N, C-alpha and C positions, 0 to 999 in steps of 0.2 A: 432441492436441497442446492445449499449454495456451492457445494464441491462440484456437483454435476453440472452447475451453470457456469462454473471456471473450465471445466474440461471441454464442456460445448463451445465456449467462446474459442479454445485453440484449434478444436477438431474443425469448426466452421470457419477457420483460416488456414486450412490445409497442415497444420502442424499434428506431430504426434502428440500424445497426452502428456504433458510435462507433471502433472501432479502427483505427488507421493504422499501417503498416509501414515502416519507413526502411531506407534502404540502410546507413546507417552504425549503429554501436553506441550505444545508450541503457542499457546496462547499470550506469551510476553517475549519480550526480547530475549530475555535472558534464557527462558524455557526453550524458545526456538534454536536458539545458538548453541545450546546444549544438547537437543534433539537432532538438530542438522550436523553437529560437529564443527561448526566454525566461530570465528570471533562474533560479537555482537553487533559490530559496525556491519557486517555482511548481511544483516537481517534486514531486508527492505520493509521498514514500518510505514503503514497507511494511516494516515490521521485524516478524520471527517471535520471539516469546518462548516458553519454557518456564515455567508457574507448577508449583505443587505439585501440582494437580491437573488440569491442562489446558495446552493450547497456545493462544495467542492472537497476534493481530495488531494492531499499533498504526500507525496511518497519519500520518505528519508531514510539516510542510513540508520540502522537500529540504535547507535548510540548518540545519535544528535538530538538536540533539545531546539524547538522553536524559538526564534529570537523576536520578541514582540515588536520591536522597534522595525526590523526588517520587513515582519509581516505588514506592519501597518503601512509602510512606504511602498509595498509591492501591491497592497490591496484595496487601500485607503479606508481602513477599517479595521479594528480590535479584532484580534484572534479569538473566536468563540468557537468551541468545539462543540459538536452535536451530542445529544445524550446517546446512552447505548440503545434506547428505543428508537431514536430518531436514526441512528445509524443503520439499525437493522430494517427499518422501514423504506429509507433511502436506497441502500445498497443490496439489500437483500443478504448480506452477510453478517454475521453474529461479531461483536467486539471479541479480537484476539484470533477472527479469520479473515477480516476485512482486506481486500486487495482491490486493484483497479480493473480487474477482469471479471467478466460475467455479472455486471452490475444490473439491478432490478432496474434501475433507472438511469439513463444518460447523464454521465456527469461532466464536467470539466476536471482533468486529472493534470497536477503539478508536480514535477519530479524536482527535487532540491538538488542543488549541485554538489551536496555532500555525497551522493550517490556515484558521481564520476570517479571517486577514489578507487572503485573496484570494477573487475571487469565482469565480473557476475555477482549476483545476489540472490537473496532467497525470501521472495514475499510469501506470506500467508497464501491460502489458496481455496477461502471459502468457509474453514472451519478451524477451531482452535487444536487441529492436530494433523493439519495438510500444510504443504510448501510447493514450491516449484523454484528451479534454478533458471534464471534469467540474465541477460546483459541489461545495463541500464537502457543503453540505446536501443534495444529491441523492445523493452517497455516502453520507450518514449515512442516508437513508431506505431507500436501495435494498440495503443491507448490514445494515438493523437495527443500526446501530452507536451506541456511547455515547460522549459527548465526556467527555475526560479532560484533565488539566494534568499532564503529565510529562516536559515539555522545559523546558530552560534557558532563560532569556529572552533 
């Protein structure tokens, strides 16, 4: 189960289990913001893309949108999102629960600079009704991510 993979990810690194599950759905930014009780921007949205030679994850603030020109400049290809089936196969997490932790397959993770607006954010935690609280810098360190600027201002 994907939530257990996320918990295991943190426990194996000496962290206390940060995952919390909710009775209501948090599968979209709007639902997650309502369930957690924060503004939509503080939801860390994880998007899955296919590059020519690999799949990647990009985490953005919840109300950010990918800027196709910036994406192409950064990755030298057009932005092409994975299908829901591909996302589950590659990450082990269903759409609505995708996060950069506890992945089925090692993937390069990129954090959009839009996340730097917040001291803490709330990414999903492997299901459509789970989340965790983390600082963007800690997320970067834990996932060996790289900062990018690929969202509209």
